[in-house]
C-alpha positions in Angstrom: 158.3 115.8 -55.3 160.1 119.1 -55.3 159.8 121.3 -58.3 160.9 124.8 -59.3 158.9 127.0 -61.3 160.6 130.2 -63.1 158.2 132.7 -63.9 156.1 131.7 -61.0 154.9 135.6 -60.6 153.5 135.5 -64.1 150.5 134.3 -66.0 151.5 131.0 -67.2 154.1 130.2 -64.7 151.9 131.1 -61.8 149.2 128.6 -63.0 151.9 125.8 -63.3 153.0 126.5 -59.7 149.5 126.2 -58.5 148.8 123.1 -60.5 152.1 121.7 -59.0 151.0 122.6 -55.6 147.4 121.1 -56.0 149.2 117.9 -57.3 150.8 117.6 -53.8 154.2 118.7 -55.1 156.5 121.0 -53.1 156.5 124.0 -55.4 159.4 126.6 -55.3 159.3 129.7 -57.4 162.0 131.7 -58.6 161.2 135.6 -58.4 163.3 138.7 -59.2 161.3 141.0 -56.9 161.3 139.6 -53.1 157.8 141.0 -52.7 155.9 139.8 -55.7 153.7 136.9 -55.6 151.8 137.5 -59.1 148.3 136.0 -58.8 149.3 133.2 -56.3 148.5 135.5 -53.3 149.3 133.6 -50.0 149.7 130.1 -51.6 152.2 128.2 -49.8 155.1 128.5 -52.1 159.0 128.3 -51.3 160.0 131.6 -52.8 163.8 132.2 -53.8 164.9 135.4 -54.9 167.2 135.4 -58.2 167.2 135.9 -61.9 168.0 134.1 -65.1 170.9 136.4 -65.4 172.6 135.3 -62.4 173.8 131.8 -62.6 174.6 131.3 -58.8 170.9 132.1 -58.0 169.7 129.6 -60.5 172.0 127.0 -59.0 170.3 127.8 -55.7 167.0 127.8 -56.7 167.6 124.3 -58.4 169.3 122.8 -55.5 167.5 119.7 -54.2 164.8 120.1 -57.1 163.7 117.0 -59.3 161.9 119.0 -61.9 162.2 122.3 -63.4 159.4 124.1 -65.1 161.2 127.0 -67.1 158.3 129.5 -67.9 160.3 132.8 -67.9 162.4 132.5 -70.9 163.5 135.8 -72.5 160.8 137.8 -74.0 161.8 140.7 -76.2 159.7 143.8 -75.7 162.0 146.6 -76.9 163.0 145.5 -80.5 164.1 148.8 -81.6 166.6 149.4 -78.6 168.7 146.5 -79.4 169.9 145.0 -82.5 168.4 141.6 -83.6 171.9 140.1 -83.0 172.0 141.6 -79.5 168.5 140.1 -78.6 169.5 136.6 -80.0 172.8 136.6 -78.0 171.1 137.6 -74.7 168.6 134.8 -75.2 171.1 132.2 -76.0 173.3 133.2 -72.8 170.0 133.1 -70.8 169.2 129.5 -71.8 172.7 128.2 -71.6 172.7 129.4 -68.1 169.6 127.7 -67.4 171.1 124.5 -69.0 174.2 124.6 -67.0 172.5 125.2 -63.8 170.0 122.3 -64.3 172.8 120.0 -65.3 174.7 120.7 -62.2 171.6 120.2 -60.0 171.1 116.9 -61.8 167.5 117.5 -62.4 165.3 114.7 -63.8 163.2 116.8 -66.2 163.1 120.3 -67.3 159.7 121.2 -68.9 160.2 124.3 -71.2 157.6 126.5 -71.9 158.3 127.7 -75.6 156.1 129.5 -77.9 153.7 129.1 -80.9 156.2 131.3 -82.9 158.6 128.5 -83.4 156.0 126.3 -85.3 156.5 126.9 -88.8 154.0 126.2 -91.8 153.1 123.0 -93.2 154.6 122.0 -96.5 152.7 123.6 -99.4 149.8 121.6 -100.7 149.9 119.5 -97.7 146.3 120.4 -96.7 146.7 120.1 -93.0 147.1 122.3 -89.9 150.5 123.2 -88.6 152.1 120.6 -86.0 155.3 119.8 -84.2 156.8 118.7 -87.3 156.9 122.2 -88.9 159.6 124.5 -87.9 160.1 128.5 -88.1 162.9 129.2 -90.2 165.1 132.0 -89.1 164.8 135.1 -91.2 161.2 134.2 -92.3 159.7 137.3 -90.3 162.1 140.0 -91.4 164.3 139.7 -88.3 161.6 139.7 -85.7 163.6 139.8 -82.4 160.7 137.7 -80.6 160.5 135.0 -83.2 164.2 134.7 -83.6 165.1 134.5 -79.9 162.4 132.2 -79.1 163.6 129.9 -82.1 167.1 130.0 -81.1 166.3 129.2 -77.2 164.1 126.2 -78.3 166.8 125.0 -80.7 169.4 125.1 -77.9 167.4 122.9 -75.7 166.5 120.5 -78.5 170.3 120.3 -79.0 170.9 119.8 -75.4 168.1 117.1 -75.2 169.6 115.3 -78.3 173.0 115.0 -76.1 171.0 113.6 -73.1 169.8 116.6 -71.3 166.2 115.9 -70.1 164.2 118.6 -71.7 160.5 118.6 -72.8 159.1 121.3 -75.0 155.7 122.6 -74.7 154.5 125.3 -77.1 151.5 126.9 -75.9 149.2 128.9 -78.5 147.2 132.0 -77.5 146.6 131.7 -73.9 143.6 133.4 -72.0 142.0 132.9 -68.7 142.3 134.4 -65.1 145.5 135.6 -63.7 146.9 137.7 -66.5 149.0 139.7 -64.3 151.2 141.4 -67.2 148.2 141.7 -69.5 149.7 139.4 -72.1 146.4 138.8 -74.1 144.1 140.3 -71.5 144.5 143.6 -72.5 142.4 142.5 -75.6 139.7 141.6 -73.4 140.0 144.8 -71.5 140.1 146.9 -74.8 136.7 144.9 -75.7 135.3 145.8 -72.4 135.9 149.4 -72.6 134.3 149.8 -76.1 137.8 150.0 -77.9 137.4 146.7 -80.3 135.9 148.4 -83.4 137.2 146.3 -86.0 138.3 142.7 -86.7 141.8 141.4 -88.4 141.8 138.8 -91.0 143.2 135.6 -89.9 142.8 132.5 -87.8 143.9 132.1 -84.0 144.2 129.1 -81.9 143.1 129.9 -78.2 143.6 127.9 -75.1 142.8 128.2 -71.3 145.9 129.0 -69.1 144.7 126.3 -66.7 144.6 123.6 -69.4 148.1 124.9 -70.4 149.3 124.4 -66.8 147.6 120.8 -66.5 149.5 119.9 -69.6 152.8 120.9 -67.9 152.0 118.7 -65.2 151.3 115.7 -67.2 154.5 116.3 -69.2 156.7 115.4 -66.4 155.7 111.8 -66.5 154.5 111.6 -70.1 156.3 113.8 -72.1 159.2 112.5 -74.1 162.5 113.9 -73.8 163.5 116.0 -76.9 159.9 116.2 -78.1 157.8 119.2 -78.9 153.9 119.4 -77.9 151.7 122.1 -79.1 149.4 123.1 -76.2 146.3 124.6 -78.0 142.6 124.5 -77.9 140.3 126.0 -80.4 141.0 127.4 -83.9 138.7 130.4 -84.7 138.8 133.0 -87.1 139.4 136.4 -85.5 136.2 137.6 -86.5 134.5 134.6 -84.6 136.8 135.2 -81.5 136.0 139.0 -81.4 132.3 138.4 -81.8 132.1 135.7 -79.2 134.2 138.1 -76.9 131.7 141.0 -77.7 128.7 138.8 -77.0 129.9 137.4 -73.5 130.9 141.0 -72.4 127.5 142.3 -73.7 129.3 145.1 -75.8 128.9 146.2 -79.2 130.7 143.8 -81.7 133.2 145.2 -84.0 131.7 146.9 -87.2 134.1 145.9 -90.0 137.1 143.9 -91.1 140.6 145.6 -91.8 142.1 144.4 -95.0 145.4 142.7 -94.6 146.8 145.2 -97.0 146.0 148.1 -94.6 147.5 146.2 -91.8 150.8 145.6 -93.7 150.9 149.2 -94.7 150.6 150.2 -90.9 153.3 147.8 -89.9 155.6 149.2 -92.5 155.0 152.9 -91.4 155.6 152.0 -87.8 158.8 150.5 -88.5 160.1 153.6 -90.1 159.6 155.7 -87.0 162.6 155.3 -84.8 161.9 154.7 -81.1 158.1 153.7 -82.0 156.7 150.0 -81.9 153.0 150.2 -82.0 152.6 147.1 -83.7 154.5 144.9 -81.1 155.7 141.4 -81.5 152.6 139.7 -82.7 150.5 142.2 -84.9 153.8 142.3 -87.0 153.2 138.5 -87.5 149.8 138.5 -88.5 150.6 136.6 -91.8 151.5 133.8 -89.5 148.5 133.6 -87.5 146.8 130.3 -88.4 145.3 127.1 -86.9 147.2 124.5 -85.1 146.9 120.8 -84.5 147.3 119.9 -80.8 146.3 116.4 -81.1 149.7 115.1 -80.1 149.4 116.7 -76.6 145.8 115.4 -76.4 147.1 111.9 -77.1 150.4 111.9 -75.1 149.7 114.5 -72.3 146.0 114.2 -71.9 145.4 117.7 -73.0 141.8 118.8 -72.8 140.4 122.1 -74.0 137.6 123.9 -72.0 135.2 126.0 -73.9 136.7 129.6 -74.9 133.7 131.3 -73.4 134.5 129.8 -70.1 138.1 131.2 -70.3 136.7 134.9 -71.3 134.3 134.7 -68.5 136.5 133.7 -65.9 139.1 136.3 -67.1 136.7 139.0 -66.9 135.7 137.9 -63.3 139.4 138.0 -62.3 139.8 141.4 -64.0 136.8 142.7 -62.0 138.3 141.4 -58.7 141.6 143.1 -59.5 140.0 146.5 -60.1 140.5 146.7 -63.7 137.0 146.7 -64.7 133.8 147.7 -62.8 131.6 145.1 -61.1 128.8 146.3 -63.7 131.1 144.5 -66.4 130.3 141.3 -64.9 
């Protein structure tokens, strides 16, 4: 089987490409930089130079491909330089190009790497974890470009799927493990290893290993149902539990106190008042939405399994040492 992975020079996309290769498939990777290989090194990947803004390069990359893993969807990182409407419009145009190119190529499946941000809260009084039946509602997070863009891209694919486009949606939670080339969440581990994790935040987080996420993507080709969403999660932990576990594995001093939610909200509010500054990023500003998730649907349908979080941390730290982010004494 011939497959294309967008985002193959990144963290999750690179692991999907590797898992596809190890499954015996012919893996093709789309990359913007013709010299970049991400964390794949010398792995035998058929590289195609192009980008999601160039539909002709998308058509070339998808030519002759049976399955597309779209793991490079738009990720707003400069929310104060574009208006919310501009972010959403850019995201819509980008996903429309992907759908158009895939439709013309006649692909059998498009496995889309979405986000936990598109999962909403359970109904009040339901007393259950959030699952695939819960949807983010536009405007719920005070105009977050990240949440809004992810919502509209996923919605576009679900709408296309309802009209016959073969899209399956996967929603990874907080992803850790080796190969975090862009320091997506790995920067938290580096901060801990460098003694900068002094306090814990309120809330709950669901953590999952990137290799388990990649395996779920491979399984979704055969077992994923078109038009369905699957939460790809692992372990629900309080942020305090997670941070103390990280500290214990690294061998550093654990955080000494918890930060009240009111103080976090004040910091977010002040950050938004300063033009050109975005210290809180996409996720700290959404702290009120951090919670546990139910990934039983993916476990039942895709065979999702979750290795211990401690293993993910240890392997991530080992990779950071290999890449020179940390001294060997941190092992």
